[in-house]
RODO-2510 file (C-alpha; in nm, 4 decimals, decimal comma):
residues 428
     n   res          X          Y          Z
     1     m    13,6373     6,3628     6,7207
     2     s    13,8883     6,5974     6,5730
     3     m    13,9101     6,9617     6,6508
     4     s    13,8056     7,0262     6,2736
     5     d    13,4975     6,8272     6,3570
     6     t    13,4094     7,0535     6,6464
     7     p    13,0163     7,1743     6,6181
     8     q    12,9637     7,5503     6,5912
     9     i    12,8448     7,6806     6,9204
    10     g    12,5477     7,8055     6,7322
    11     d    12,4363     7,4297     6,8316
    12     p    12,4772     7,4475     7,2153
    13     r    12,3771     7,0752     7,2765
    14     a    12,5904     6,9348     6,9876
    15     f    12,8716     7,1494     7,0930
    16     l    12,8714     6,9958     7,4544
    17     t    12,8097     6,6507     7,3399
    18     g    13,0961     6,6903     7,1028
    19     l    13,3131     6,7925     7,3811
    20     f    13,1987     6,4796     7,5889
    21     s    13,3007     6,2524     7,2901
    22     t    13,6372     6,4382     7,2777
    23     a    13,6921     6,3406     7,6429
    24     v    13,5990     5,9846     7,6295
    25     a    13,8103     5,9258     7,3102
    26     v    14,1275     6,0395     7,5074
    27     a    14,0538     5,7661     7,7456
    28     d    14,0046     5,4872     7,5086
    29     p    14,2444     5,2080     7,6332
    30     v    14,3495     5,1285     7,2774
    31     q    14,4985     5,4830     7,2759
    32     v    14,6835     5,4330     7,6199
    33     v    14,7494     5,0645     7,7115
    34     a    15,0495     5,0030     7,4323
    35     a    15,2901     5,2326     7,5981
    36     h    15,2840     5,0559     7,9265
    37     l    15,3111     4,6999     7,8300
    38     p    15,5901     4,4927     7,9870
    39     k    15,8579     4,2804     7,8351
    40     p    15,7762     3,9007     7,8025
    41     p    15,8618     3,6956     8,1046
    42     k    16,0829     3,4007     8,1287
    43     g    15,7779     3,2137     8,2562
    44     r    15,4096     3,2652     8,1754
    45     l    15,2438     3,5644     8,1293
    46     v    14,8891     3,5815     8,2728
    47     v    14,6501     3,8642     8,2044
    48     i    14,4000     3,9107     8,4541
    49     g    14,1280     4,2242     8,5195
    50     a    13,8024     4,3730     8,6187
    51     g    13,6095     4,6786     8,5286
    52     k    13,3889     4,8382     8,2573
    53     a    13,7101     4,9267     8,0516
    54     s    13,8949     4,5972     8,1355
    55     a    13,7743     4,4137     7,8124
    56     r    13,8813     4,6956     7,5828
    57     m    14,2149     4,6871     7,7850
    58     a    14,2432     4,3317     7,7151
    59     e    14,1652     4,3709     7,3451
    60     a    14,4332     4,6553     7,3613
    61     v    14,6985     4,3971     7,5089
    62     e    14,6412     4,1276     7,2344
    63     t    14,6579     4,3753     6,9487
    64     e    15,0119     4,4453     7,0688
    65     l    15,1066     4,1173     7,2215
    66     g    14,8839     3,8586     7,0407
    67     p    14,6914     3,6007     7,2002
    68     c    14,7508     3,5714     7,5802
    69     e    14,6541     3,3572     7,8773
    70     g    14,4073     3,5276     8,1062
    71     l    14,0857     3,6061     8,2521
    72     v    13,9018     3,9613     8,2671
    73     i    13,5704     4,0365     8,3948
    74     t    13,3623     4,3143     8,2544
    75     r    12,9978     4,4453     8,2776
    76     y    12,7232     4,2874     8,0806
    77     g    12,7413     4,4399     7,7428
    78     y    13,0974     4,5425     7,7542
    79     a    13,2821     4,2439     7,6179
    80     r    13,5149     4,2826     7,3328
    81     p    13,6765     3,9978     7,1088
    82     c    13,9749     3,8486     7,2383
    83     n    14,1794     3,5509     7,0946
    84     g    14,3404     3,4181     7,4292
    85     i    14,2234     3,6039     7,7121
    86     e    13,8653     3,4877     7,8367
    87     i    13,6330     3,7763     7,8695
    88     v    13,3363     3,7173     8,1333
    89     e    13,0465     3,9485     8,1607
    90     a    12,8940     3,9917     8,5103
    91     a    12,6682     4,2716     8,6902
    92     h    12,7337     4,6100     8,7846
    93     p    12,6561     4,7977     9,0312
    94     v    12,5162     4,5247     9,2189
    95     p    12,7202     4,1925     9,1947
    96     d    12,5829     3,8642     9,0930
    97     a    12,6728     3,4945     9,0587
    98     a    12,8648     3,5082     8,7388
    99     g    13,0920     3,7692     8,8892
   100     e    13,1619     3,5506     9,1901
   101     a    13,2279     3,2528     9,0060
   102     a    13,4469     3,4313     8,7793
   103     t    13,6437     3,5973     9,0458
   104     r    13,7057     3,2611     9,2262
   105     r    13,8335     3,1317     8,8755
   106     m    14,0797     3,4162     8,8720
   107     l    14,2230     3,3415     9,2070
   108     d    14,2644     2,9690     9,0882
   109     l    14,4310     3,1037     8,7943
   110     v    14,7137     3,2956     8,9584
   111     s    14,7641     3,0459     9,2425
   112     g    15,0929     2,8474     9,2056
   113     l    15,2620     3,1200     8,9964
   114     g    15,6569     3,1285     9,0488
   115     p    15,9063     3,4289     9,0583
   116     d    15,9694     3,4035     8,6609
   117     d    15,6122     3,4437     8,5671
   118     l    15,4409     3,7574     8,5442
   119     v    15,0903     3,9130     8,5950
   120     l    14,9190     4,1898     8,4367
   121     a    14,6198     4,3544     8,5697
   122     l    14,3954     4,5367     8,3849
   123     i    14,1854     4,7482     8,6387
   124     s    13,9075     4,9969     8,5890
   125     g    13,6142     5,1564     8,7635
   126     g    13,3301     4,9087     8,8168
   127     g    13,5722     4,6549     8,9485
   128     s    13,4225     4,6606     9,2965
   129     a    13,1050     4,4864     9,2063
   130     l    13,2622     4,2689     8,9427
   131     l    13,5555     4,1244     9,1664
   132     c    13,2926     4,0025     9,4177
   133     a    13,3895     3,6841     9,5806
   134     p    13,2914     3,7674     9,9649
   135     r    13,5250     3,6801    10,2533
   136     d    13,4861     3,3796    10,4414
   137     g    13,1841     3,3483    10,6428
   138     l    12,9627     3,5612    10,3926
   139     t    12,7376     3,4942    10,1034
   140     l    12,6956     3,6750     9,7784
   141     e    12,3663     3,7643     9,9021
   142     d    12,5047     3,9610    10,2127
   143     k    12,7552     4,1525     9,9607
   144     i    12,4506     4,2443     9,7499
   145     a    12,2564     4,3451    10,0323
   146     v    12,5542     4,5660    10,1511
   147     n    12,6094     4,7097     9,8226
   148     r    12,2386     4,8228     9,7525
   149     a    12,2335     4,9750    10,0788
   150     l    12,5578     5,1716    10,0392
   151     l    12,4551     5,2863     9,6963
   152     a    12,1239     5,4443     9,8331
   153     s    12,3003     5,5936    10,1472
   154     g    12,4840     5,8841     9,9975
   155     a    12,8087     5,7498    10,1305
   156     p    13,1004     5,8929     9,9332
   157     i    13,2834     5,6655     9,6952
   158     g    13,5868     5,6318     9,9475
   159     e    13,3749     5,5378    10,2268
   160     m    13,1893     5,2876    10,0354
   161     n    13,5070     5,1318     9,9099
   162     i    13,6482     5,0696    10,2579
   163     v    13,3323     4,8737    10,3507
   164     r    13,3674     4,6493    10,0225
   165     k    13,7303     4,5799    10,0965
   166     h    13,6533     4,4224    10,4313
   167     l    13,3879     4,2145    10,2802
   168     s    13,5883     4,0980    10,0122
   169     r    13,8528     3,8013     9,9544
   170     v    14,0129     3,9971     9,6626
   171     q    14,0066     4,3628     9,7288
   172     g    14,2284     4,5660     9,9812
   173     g    14,5566     4,4226     9,8065
   174     q    14,4202     4,0582     9,8541
   175     l    14,4414     3,9774     9,4660
   176     a    14,8135     4,0990     9,4644
   177     a    14,8871     3,8972     9,7664
   178     a    14,7326     3,5684     9,5804
   179     c    14,9768     3,6543     9,2718
   180     h    15,2810     3,6221     9,4733
   181     p    15,5645     3,5202     9,4274
   182     a    15,4906     3,6289     9,0861
   183     p    15,5777     3,9940     8,9962
   184     l    15,2641     4,1777     8,9084
   185     l    15,1845     4,5061     8,7051
   186     t    14,8696     4,6612     8,7271
   187     l    14,7493     4,9156     8,4592
   188     l    14,4733     5,1443     8,5982
   189     i    14,2263     5,3508     8,4327
   190     s    14,1024     5,6093     8,7096
   191     d    13,7125     5,6958     8,7727
   192     v    13,7943     5,8027     9,1301
   193     p    13,8321     6,1724     9,2766
   194     g    14,2297     6,2189     9,3489
   195     d    14,3182     5,8832     9,1254
   196     d    14,4053     5,6976     9,4220
   197     p    14,4866     5,3455     9,3054
   198     g    14,3509     5,2091     9,6345
   199     q    14,0204     5,3421     9,5577
   200     i    13,9879     5,2228     9,1894
   201     a    13,7862     4,9061     9,1736
   202     s    13,8689     4,9064     9,5804
   203     g    14,2150     4,8335     9,5186
   204     p    14,2502     4,4722     9,4535
   205     t    14,6371     4,4950     9,3892
   206     v    14,6943     4,8011     9,6451
   207     g    14,7711     4,7710    10,0118
   208     e    14,5071     4,9011    10,2420
   209     t    14,5263     5,0711    10,5978
   210     g    14,1836     5,0748    10,6928
   211     t    14,0365     4,8124    10,9541
   212     p    13,7200     4,6302    10,9731
   213     r    13,6198     4,8470    11,2444
   214     d    13,6546     5,1566    11,0106
   215     a    13,4017     4,9821    10,7970
   216     l    13,1566     4,9081    11,0621
   217     a    13,1807     5,2721    11,1776
   218     i    13,0695     5,3950    10,8154
   219     l    12,7844     5,1496    10,8095
   220     r    12,6616     5,2905    11,1305
   221     r    12,7340     5,6620    11,0288
   222     h    12,5196     5,6440    10,7249
   223     a    12,2542     5,4187    10,8928
   224     v    12,3081     5,1432    10,6577
   225     e    12,1347     4,8129    10,7944
   226     v    12,3163     4,5117    10,7190
   227     p    12,2888     4,1133    10,7775
   228     p    12,3975     3,9898    11,1330
   229     r    12,6660     3,7866    10,9378
   230     v    12,8318     4,1159    10,8161
   231     t    12,8413     4,2856    11,1585
   232     a    12,9974     3,9764    11,2996
   233     a    13,2747     3,9741    10,9902
   234     l    13,3507     4,3205    11,0524
   235     s    13,4005     4,2843    11,4264
   236     g    13,6440     3,9903    11,3481
   237     d    14,0062     3,9650    11,1902
   238     n    14,1335     4,2058    10,9377
   239     l    14,2194     4,0179    10,6187
   240     v    14,3278     4,2949    10,3846
   241     v    14,6898     4,3405    10,2758
   242     a    14,8856     4,6023    10,4414
   243     p    15,0948     4,8267    10,2065
   244     g    15,4278     4,6917    10,3684
   245     d    15,3323     4,3425    10,3156
   246     p    15,6207     4,1730    10,1364
   247     r    15,3637     3,9894     9,9181
   248     l    15,3484     4,3369     9,7600
   249     a    15,7159     4,3843     9,7304
   250     r    15,7026     4,3134     9,3418
   251     a    15,3683     4,4756     9,2849
   252     e    15,3833     4,7864     9,0606
   253     t    15,0817     5,0136     8,9727
   254     r    15,0518     5,2726     8,6869
   255     i    14,7504     5,4993     8,6053
   256     i    14,7483     5,5180     8,2373
   257     a    14,4080     5,7334     8,1967
   258     a    14,2516     5,9790     8,4200
   259     p    13,9769     6,2444     8,4360
   260     a    14,2379     6,5134     8,4508
   261     q    14,3483     6,4078     8,0779
   262     s    14,0144     6,4055     7,9421
   263     l    13,9118     6,7603     8,0775
   264     a    14,2578     6,8788     7,9277
   265     a    14,1446     6,7373     7,5846
   266     a    13,8024     6,9018     7,6266
   267     v    13,9799     7,2509     7,7268
   268     e    14,1924     7,2234     7,4080
   269     t    13,8904     7,1702     7,1800
   270     a    13,6799     7,4405     7,3712
   271     r    13,9331     7,7138     7,3251
   272     a    13,9955     7,6217     6,9533
   273     a    13,6230     7,7162     6,9406
   274     g    13,6566     8,0488     7,0729
   275     c    13,5716     7,9950     7,4276
   276     q    13,7115     8,1022     7,7447
   277     v    13,7545     7,7933     7,9932
   278     q    13,7569     7,7553     8,3723
   279     v    13,8164     7,4136     8,5113
   280     l    13,6516     7,3565     8,8607
   281     g    13,8281     7,0434     8,9430
   282     d    13,8574     6,7070     8,8246
   283     s    13,7695     6,5429     9,1702
   284     l    13,4461     6,7121     9,2939
   285     e    13,2357     6,5208     9,5049
   286     g    12,9254     6,5493     9,7071
   287     e    12,5472     6,5201     9,6691
   288     a    12,4588     6,5597     9,3271
   289     r    12,1708     6,7905     9,3529
   290     d    12,3717     7,0310     9,5916
   291     l    12,6573     7,0511     9,3178
   292     g    12,4206     7,1037     9,0397
   293     t    12,2468     7,3870     9,2393
   294     a    12,5744     7,5453     9,3202
   295     h    12,7177     7,5368     8,9815
   296     a    12,4078     7,6766     8,8262
   297     r    12,4121     7,9692     9,0695
   298     m    12,7934     8,0253     8,9821
   299     a    12,6845     8,0340     8,5981
   300     v    12,4015     8,2856     8,6738
   301     d    12,6698     8,5054     8,8384
   302     l    12,9095     8,4847     8,5524
   303     k    12,6591     8,5718     8,3132
   304     a    12,7315     8,9469     8,3390
   305     q    13,0967     8,9051     8,2844
   306     v    13,0256     8,7011     7,9559
   307     m    12,7741     8,9408     7,8321
   308     a    13,0432     9,2153     7,9008
   309     s    13,3211     9,0439     7,7041
   310     g    13,1197     8,8859     7,4446
   311     v    13,3170     8,5630     7,4693
   312     p    13,1524     8,2327     7,5492
   313     l    13,2689     8,0811     7,8967
   314     l    13,2879     7,7043     7,9485
   315     l    13,2901     7,5695     8,3107
   316     l    13,4218     7,2086     8,3305
   317     s    13,4418     6,9661     8,6083
   318     g    13,4938     6,5964     8,6956
   319     g    13,4823     6,3835     8,9753
   320     e    13,1930     6,1690     9,1412
   321     c    12,8970     6,2805     9,3013
   322     t    12,6538     6,0797     9,5079
   323     v    12,2610     6,0542     9,5415
   324     t    12,0946     5,9933     9,8704
   325     r    11,7846     5,7890     9,7571
   326     r    11,4939     5,9689     9,8996
   327     g    11,2231     5,8571     9,6369
   328     d    11,1341     5,5557     9,4016
   329     g    11,2578     5,7038     9,0700
   330     i    11,5405     5,6143     8,8238
   331     g    11,7937     5,8852     8,8925
   332     g    12,1693     5,8522     8,8392
   333     p    12,4091     6,1219     8,9946
   334     n    12,4723     6,3208     8,6640
   335     a    12,1032     6,3340     8,5631
   336     e    12,0313     6,4510     8,9088
   337     y    12,2901     6,7115     8,8906
   338     a    12,1486     6,8413     8,5645
   339     l    11,7904     6,8367     8,6924
   340     a    11,8897     7,0263     9,0102
   341     a    12,0885     7,2666     8,7877
   342     a    11,7685     7,3049     8,5527
   343     v    11,5359     7,3743     8,8624
   344     e    11,7957     7,6584     8,9829
   345     l    11,8483     7,8148     8,6473
   346     n    11,4560     7,8344     8,5770
   347     g    11,4941     7,8952     8,2020
   348     q    11,8228     8,1383     8,2429
   349     p    11,8913     8,2550     7,8646
   350     g    12,2094     8,1512     7,7310
   351     i    12,3221     7,8849     7,9661
   352     h    12,3417     7,5160     7,8583
   353     l    12,4879     7,2249     8,0392
   354     l    12,5704     6,8590     8,0023
   355     a    12,6453     6,6258     8,2686
   356     c    12,7561     6,2533     8,1703
   357     d    12,9623     5,9400     8,3016
   358     t    13,2318     5,8569     8,0687
   359     d    13,1300     5,4848     8,0821
   360     g    12,8022     5,5631     7,9252
   361     v    12,6017     5,4476     8,2333
   362     d    12,4597     5,6915     8,4976
   363     g    12,3634     5,5095     8,8155
   364     a    12,1629     5,2007     8,7119
   365     a    12,0363     5,3848     8,4035
   366     e    12,1709     5,2678     8,0661
   367     v    12,1839     5,6362     7,9840
   368     a    12,5135     5,8522     8,0164
   369     g    12,3497     6,1761     8,1496
   370     a    12,1599     6,4536     8,0266
   371     c    12,1508     6,7840     7,8558
   372     v    11,9834     7,1075     8,0111
   373     g    11,9023     7,4258     7,8254
   374     p    11,6964     7,7409     7,8659
   375     g    11,4034     7,5548     7,7125
   376     t    11,4378     7,2427     7,9432
   377     l    11,1507     7,3481     8,1873
   378     t    10,9181     7,4828     7,9241
   379     a    10,9371     7,1660     7,7255
   380     a    10,8479     6,9660     8,0563
   381     q    10,5681     7,2047     8,1505
   382     a    10,4298     7,1758     7,8127
   383     i    10,3780     6,8029     7,8521
   384     g    10,2765     6,8341     8,2194
   385     v    10,5944     6,7078     8,3852
   386     d    10,7031     6,8936     8,7025
   387     a    11,0805     6,9289     8,7401
   388     a    11,0843     6,9848     9,1035
   389     s    10,8681     6,6734     9,1687
   390     a    11,0756     6,4672     8,9712
   391     l    11,3993     6,5951     9,1625
   392     q    11,2314     6,5021     9,5138
   393     r    11,1284     6,1510     9,3750
   394     n    11,5015     6,0910     9,2353
   395     d    11,3437     6,0505     8,8966
   396     a    11,5945     6,2531     8,7067
   397     h    11,6189     6,0060     8,4322
   398     g    11,2461     5,9603     8,3892
   399     f    11,2239     6,3404     8,3535
   400     f    11,5037     6,3590     8,0992
   401     g    11,3510     6,0815     7,9004
   402     v    11,0238     6,2236     7,8482
   403     i    11,1499     6,5517     7,7394
   404     g    11,4195     6,4285     7,5177
   405     g    11,7105     6,5481     7,7357
   406     q    11,8800     6,2129     7,7810
   407     v    12,2687     6,1673     7,6417
   408     v    12,2588     5,7845     7,5300
   409     t    12,5881     5,6619     7,4137
   410     g    12,5976     5,2841     7,4689
   411     p    12,8931     5,1227     7,6114
   412     t    13,1989     5,3520     7,5677
   413     l    13,4488     5,1047     7,7102
   414     t    13,6313     5,3311     7,9192
   415     n    13,5660     5,5113     8,2556
   416     v    13,7320     5,8091     8,3966
   417     n    13,4319     5,9244     8,5699
   418     d    13,1689     6,2132     8,5425
   419     f    13,2205     6,4650     8,2742
   420     r    13,0352     6,8112     8,3495
   421     a    13,0341     7,1173     8,1154
   422     i    12,8330     7,4470     8,1605
   423     l    12,8383     7,6650     7,8489
   424     i    12,7526     8,0559     7,9077
   425     l    12,6803     8,2218     7,5837
   426     p    12,6669     8,6163     7,5502
   427     g    12,3026     8,7135     7,4636
   428     g    11,9935     8,5108     7,5078
***
């Protein structure tokens, strides 16, 4: 979406969804991959990858280099046409047998490579579930059970990834070690707060300092019940690869797209439309409903300032919130953030917000997120839907689905985490 196409703020929802489209477009792999591609090696070039953006990244690679040898795993519905690289679809956020089988084939593909070969790894958010071969002694069912429990526990993404690494055959640098002695270049699209390469897809090509005991402590702290085999595995040997391991000596990582870049594009577009802009941060974490409540209160506090200046104010933020599951509803973190904010705003005039995941999927729902305006609660009440009750049941997507507040994009083929925007207008 170009600046000349920016909707007028007279239509706040269109304006906010336009900003979201701008943020997503900047992170399109086709726009960012080409500048980072390596020169052809003397031997084989093998392309591997995993994540919600990985198939689009592979498509961008072949657009520049032509058909390549390789294997990439992406989420169901996120495949792209490639002439050489094989694209395998698997389940996310809970892994499945297709992902496990493809991961084992990937390990076979990179085994036996030499120093004149080159591995190009295309990694983006979602790879933690898609690269899902369990460590020896565990089954796929063990990993599925732990993953489901972690997703419902409210544990922050960094802690979830520590557990995932120590239950895996590929994460925590183990995929990079499998490529040795071939050099490895990893291109990363970041979906994690702080853009830590070790946290993106649980760092399959990046060294890890944590221990299995750390993972066990995280499970206990969040009261996550796990199969006995998992406890036994985390009481055993440390299989992840330390940062100084010689097998990582020829491994390089580059972040080619990140949340900050997408927020910056939204800032530029909003200012061109006449808004003042405050960026609250690109790496905000915490419980989604708590952050939504806090941001709503902030917006109400800033309303007088906007009234006095007569200039619209936009609050932008990114990061990755979590949801502690208390009820039986369908509620991803962006929708829950938006619903909590709507409850707190209680129809406050002139305040509109959008919260969406840039990959087009919020939690387990095939919905990017939701929009809220002054009429949100009134619309719900008119059809007998109670916002506070929906929030209590973690049913934010159910709530926004019945009132027409959902933002549905389909697969965006990229993933730079959550995008949240609050528009405060002068007047009602």
